[in-house]
Each structure stands twice: as C-alpha cells, then as structure tokens.
MIPA-746036 format. One line per field, with one value per residue (C-alpha): chain; x, y, z; residue number from 1. Coordinates in steps of 0.05 Angstrom, whole numbers, plus 5000, padded with zeros to 4 digits. Each point is the difference from the previous one (the first is absolute). Layout:
REM MIPA-746036
unit = (A|...)
x = (X|...)
y = (Y|...)
z = (Z|...)
pos = (NUM|...)
END
This chain:
REM MIPA-746036
unit = (A|A|A|A|A|A|A|A|A|A|A|A|A|A|A|A|A|A|A|A|A|A|A|A|A|A|A|A|A|A|A|A|A|A|A|A|A|A|A|A|A|A|A|A|A|A|A|A|A|A|A|A|A|A|A|A|A|A|A|A|A|A|A|A|A|A|A|A|A|A|A|A|A|A|A|A|A|A|A|A|A|A|A|A|A|A|A|A|A|A|A|A|A|A|A|A|A|A|A|A|A|A|A|A|A|A|A|A|A|A|A|A|A|A|A|A|A|A|A|A|A|A|A|A|A|A|A|A|A|A|A|A|A|A|A|A|A|A|A|A|A|A|A|A|A|A|A|A|A|A|A|A|A|A|A|A|A|A|A|A|A|A|A|A|A|A|A|A|A|A|A|A|A|A|A|A|A|A|A|A|A|A|A|A|A|A|A|A|A|A|A|A|A|A|A|A|A|A|A|A|A|A|A|A|A|A|A|A|A|A|A|A|A|A|A|A|A|A|A|A|A|A|A|A|A|A|A|A|A|A|A|A|A|A|A|A|A|A|A|A|A|A|A|A|A|A|A|A|A|A|A|A|A)
x = (5437|4946|4946|4926|4987|5038|4946|4940|4939|4968|5062|4996|4925|5010|5056|4966|4940|5046|5043|4982|5040|5011|5027|5061|5044|5055|4958|4954|4991|4973|4961|4987|4947|4962|5029|4976|5055|4985|5049|5020|4989|5016|4979|4935|4989|4976|4983|5028|4996|5069|5019|5069|5021|5053|5025|5010|5018|4954|4927|4956|4934|5032|5020|5030|5057|5013|4997|5046|5054|5001|5044|5054|4997|5033|4950|5026|5061|4954|4946|4926|4952|4933|4939|4960|4925|4952|4924|4958|5056|4970|4931|5008|4987|5063|5064|5070|5061|5074|5057|5054|5071|5036|5050|5039|5032|4938|4943|5036|5053|4963|5057|4994|5041|4935|4926|4981|4982|4957|4965|4987|4966|4963|4973|4974|4968|4967|4973|4972|4968|4970|4971|5019|5067|5063|5074|5045|5068|5048|5060|5044|5002|5055|5040|4953|5016|5075|4996|5022|5075|5004|4959|5053|5053|4956|4995|5076|5000|4944|5042|5054|4959|4961|4924|4956|4994|5074|5018|4958|5028|5072|4989|4976|4925|4946|4968|4938|4991|4937|4947|4927|4971|4991|4968|4953|4979|4985|4962|4958|4984|4977|4963|4972|4970|5038|5055|5033|5075|5040|5065|5045|5031|4971|5032|4952|4941|5025|5009|4928|4971|5041|4972|4930|4981|4952|5037|4949|5046|5068|5017|5069|5039|5056|5025|5052|5048|5066|5072|5015|4954|4989|5050|4969|4930|5023|5034|4934|4967|5055|5030|4949|4939|4960|4938|4989|4942|4984|5048|5072|5021|5070|4982|5032|4979)
y = (0647|4947|4998|5006|4928|4976|5025|4962|5040|4991|5032|5060|5007|5000|5051|5045|5010|5030|5046|5072|5046|5072|5046|5044|5048|4948|4939|4965|4977|4929|4994|4929|4986|4999|4940|4980|5013|4986|5040|4992|5067|4999|4928|5007|4978|5056|4986|5047|4998|5003|5030|5004|5040|4998|5055|4979|5037|4955|5020|4942|4966|4934|4983|4934|5040|5033|4933|4969|5052|4991|4939|5033|5068|4978|5041|4970|5046|5061|5026|5007|5042|4977|5022|4970|5018|4992|5004|5031|5046|5021|5019|5021|5074|5006|4960|5004|4992|4995|5007|4960|5001|4933|4997|4935|5013|5027|4960|4932|5003|5048|5050|5055|5049|5023|4997|4964|4932|5033|5043|4940|4958|5060|5020|4930|5001|5068|4976|4936|5038|5052|4945|5027|5019|4981|4996|5011|4967|5035|4957|5050|5049|4970|5054|5054|4975|4984|4924|4951|4999|5076|5001|4957|5050|5057|4963|4999|5076|5007|4961|5052|5062|5014|5005|4962|5059|5016|4926|4995|5065|4979|4937|5041|4991|5050|4998|4965|4973|4959|5002|4983|5003|4925|4991|5058|4968|4935|5038|5035|4932|4972|5060|5067|5025|5044|4970|5015|4993|4971|5040|5051|5017|5061|4976|4942|5046|5046|4941|4978|5069|5017|4937|5026|4952|5022|4995|5015|4992|4980|4955|5009|4940|5009|4950|4948|5056|4977|5021|4966|5040|5066|5038|4967|5023|5071|5003|4980|5061|5051|4985|4960|5039|4944|5022|4988|5044|4999|4944|4996|4940|5000|5002|4938|5008)
z = (6732|5012|4948|5016|4977|5062|5046|5023|4976|5069|5033|4953|5012|5076|4996|4950|5045|5052|4956|4984|4954|5020|4946|5017|4962|4996|4985|5048|5071|5006|5064|5027|5052|5044|5037|5070|5051|5073|5043|5073|5034|5074|5007|4960|4929|4954|4928|4948|4924|4969|4932|4968|4940|4946|4955|4928|4936|4960|4996|4982|5017|4983|5071|4977|4970|5068|5037|4948|5014|5076|5005|4957|5034|5065|5040|5066|4991|4998|5046|4986|5040|5027|5039|5057|4996|5058|5000|4944|4978|4934|5026|5073|5012|5043|4993|5029|4955|5015|4949|5036|4973|5006|5057|4999|5068|5036|4969|4999|5055|5047|5001|5052|4958|4967|5014|4935|5028|5053|4948|4955|5054|5030|4931|4988|5069|4988|4933|5030|5058|4953|4956|4932|4972|4962|5015|4940|5009|4954|4983|4964|5058|5043|5035|4973|4930|5002|5005|5054|4985|4999|5064|5033|4980|5027|5066|5006|4990|5052|5050|4989|5014|4935|5004|4952|4952|4996|4994|4937|4973|5013|4958|4941|5010|5014|5069|4975|4929|5011|4947|5014|4929|4991|5068|4984|4935|5036|5054|4947|4970|5066|5028|4976|5065|5051|5043|5067|4997|5057|4997|5032|4933|4963|4934|4999|5010|4944|4952|5010|4994|4938|4968|5013|5055|5054|5066|5054|5060|5027|5059|5029|5026|5050|5051|5019|5019|5031|5010|4934|4955|5037|4955|4938|5020|5015|4932|4968|5031|4999|4931|4961|5022|5031|5037|5075|5018|5074|5017|5024|4960|5028|5074|5026|5073)
pos = (1|2|3|4|5|6|7|8|9|10|11|12|13|14|15|16|17|18|19|20|21|22|23|24|25|26|27|28|29|30|31|32|33|34|35|36|37|38|39|40|41|42|43|44|45|46|47|48|49|50|51|52|53|54|55|56|57|58|59|60|61|62|63|64|65|66|67|68|69|70|71|72|73|74|75|76|77|78|79|80|81|82|83|84|85|86|87|88|89|90|91|92|93|94|95|96|97|98|99|100|101|102|103|104|105|106|107|108|109|110|111|112|113|114|115|116|117|118|119|120|121|122|123|124|125|126|127|128|129|130|131|132|133|134|135|136|137|138|139|140|141|142|143|144|145|146|147|148|149|150|151|152|153|154|155|156|157|158|159|160|161|162|163|164|165|166|167|168|169|170|171|172|173|174|175|176|177|178|179|180|181|182|183|184|185|186|187|188|189|190|191|192|193|194|195|196|197|198|199|200|201|202|203|204|205|206|207|208|209|210|211|212|213|214|215|216|217|218|219|220|221|222|223|224|225|226|227|228|229|230|231|232|233|234|235|236|237|238|239|240|241|242|243|244|245|246|247|248|249|250|251|252|253)
END
C-alpha cells in the first residue's frame, strides 16, 4: 500500500476539502463532492453537482489513508454509487429526488426491454425543470439486485416465457433484493427538509419513511411503452406492486 509520504500535500489538501465521512453500522461511507458536472439534456446544457460515495470498513478522519488504499483496491472491478444534485438542494423548500437503480442495458444501450433509460432521462429533466433536486444512481442494484451476469441469465429465461419475477426466483434470488440504506444516509447528509420522490415503486417510499424521512409527495413516471416491454411493465404492477394511479401505463395505442 502506498505510504502517505508519497502524496503531494497540495493534492491531499484539495481532496480533503471535498471528502465527508458518514458513519454507518459497518464502517463509514466516504462522500466525495460536489464536483461541477454539465449535462446534455435534450440538447441543452444543465449544470449539476456530482457526488460519489465509497463504502469502507475503516473509519478514520485521516483521509490520506483512504486515498492511499485506492490504487491497490482495484475499484474499477467494482461499482460505486453517486448522486447528481441540481439547484439549492439543501435549502430549497421543495425538492424532487429519484433513487435510480443502475441498468446497464437500458441506461447505456437504450434497451427497449425495460423503461429504465427513459426513466433516467425523464427524472433528470423533471429535476432540472423543477429547479431543485437530486438523482441517486445506485450501482449495486442491477437486475433488482442480482447483478449483470445473473440479469443476462434472467433475460434468457424471460425469452422463454418466464416473467421478470419468476426469472429471478428460478435463479435462486428473491424478486427484489435492493437496499436503499446507503443512499438514504447520503440523502440525510445533503438535505433535512421534505422531499418529493419520483417513483412508481412503493418499496422506495417505504424505505424512506421507515428511515424517518419526510416524504411530502410522490411523482409517478410511466412512459416509453412498446411491444418489447409491455409484459415487463404489467409484471411491475401485477406482481411487484408498482403504483399507476389514474394512468394506463401499458396502453400502447
């Protein structure tokens, strides 16, 4: 492991100003940011502030020790979560938030098998138009928590008649194993005022409320319905309990 003496004191000083430690039951979350991140949204540049966080068993205020471990930890083989913040998120009376689970196929490739890529872009657009908000991009949530390789196996089962719930169950997983506790701790660090959650998923609402957060409203987000994802969306409602009040999300006419 590199020793602290290898670091330029100016480098450590610059980094330390941007690192915050959040205590957890298992160690600490180290939150880095804010970092200016201009984003292209429908042809317009919108400036966000970007944070990223890392879970670590070691709890220390000596951030040089954490930095010294990074090059030996092979973090590129793992995934870290992050959050995009827009406007005066900490102090605004009303703010939108989205807990978005990573979807390699939908977010990156634009897959039509799901609605994830659409929800990601629409959430960012809603937050930008509202003026204040944050999008949490949760990296360990692929396939509702089963990981990318297992998701590929689940897709094979789905192509052979299994729905998304049964595909996960047949591979030995629960329907949904996602955990929001780290994201909630980061949210509580960035904001203490009420939030409005962009979601169709009641489990996300429950997670926030059980943690004692003040959720003042919910905004549902359906769209990009096609022949490729209609069964997927119906399964979300009929088997996973997703909410679609006053809207036929699967009307493809």
